[in-house]
N, C-alpha and C positions, 0 to 999 in steps of 0.2 A: 076337846079338852076342858068342857062345862062337867061332861058325866064323867070324866076321870076324876075332876075335883068333888063331885056330889058324892061317886063312891067311893072314897078314898077312905079308908080304915083311919088314917090319922094327918091331922096335918100337922109338920114339924116346922115351918115356919113361922118366926115371933106372929101373934096375930093382935094388933094392935093399929087399928085406926086410923090413929096420928100420924103414925108412919107406912107409907105405901111402901110397895116392892117392886122392884122390877124382875123377881123372879119368883117361886112357889115351891119349896120341896112339901113334896107327900109321899105316905105308905100306903101302895095300892093292896087292894085285894087280895094280891099273889104274895105279899110281904115284903115286896124289895121298893126302894125308894125310887121317886122320879124326879128330876124338876127339870119345870117350865121354864123356859127362858129368851131370851133372844140370843139369838147366833146365827150370824151369816146373813143378818138381815130378814131373819124368818125367825118363826115359832119353832121351836125344837123342845121335844118329848126326850130328855136324857134319864136312861137307867144305868143301873151295872153290865144288862147284860147287852142295852143297844140305844140307839138313838133316832129316834124318827121326827118327821117335820111336817109341824100340823098345819105351813101355808105352802104354797107354793114357792119353785124360785122365783126370786125378787128380779122381776122385769127393768127396773128401774133403780139408782142410788136411792135411799132412804125410803124403800118401799113399808118396812116396819115399821112404824113411830110410835113412841109414847105406851110400852108395853107397862102395864102396871095392874096391882093385884091390891086390893085393900082387904083387910079380914075384922070382921065384926064377931066376939065372942058373942051366943044366943044364951038368953035367960034356961036355954033346956041342955047347956053343956056342949053344943054343937057349935058348928064354925057357919057363918056369913061369909060369902068372898064374893067381894065383884072385879071383874076382869075389863078390863078397856084396852082399847089400840087403836090405833089410826094405818089401813094401809094406801099406798098414795104409788099411782101409775103416771109416768107420764113427764114431762119436762114444763116449769112453770109454776104457777098459782091457778088450780082444779078452776077457780071462781073468772077468772082469764083465758083461760085457753082450753080449746074444742078438744085438745090433744091430754087432757089430763085430767085425771079423776082422784077422788080423794073418799074414803068410806070411814068412818067413822063407826066401831063398835065397843058393844059396852052392854052386860051380862051380870049375872049374880045366881049366886046358890047356893044352898045350906047344905051343910054334909050331911050323909044319913048316919053317921056313924059319933 
């Protein structure tokens, strides 16, 4: 997902850090638009020609939580995007259960174009 964002020809979603998004739409190097969003409790990459999932089948309800994109315009005319989400497996709170685990993911990248 980070490589897709970095290599995008254009980010067509609103780029305003004050308005985080739960999806992002970009134009790839192939000229096709792709939207990255939550779908079926997974992260999906949806384009005009196909849909791919970037996370595995949800092993439990609420597997994917809080998928968020923040976009910051840069002084060079590019865009810096932060991506964050959480993955949860098991029942109950992770801190109180040996059968539950929780992973927070966060990363960021600047577009090349």
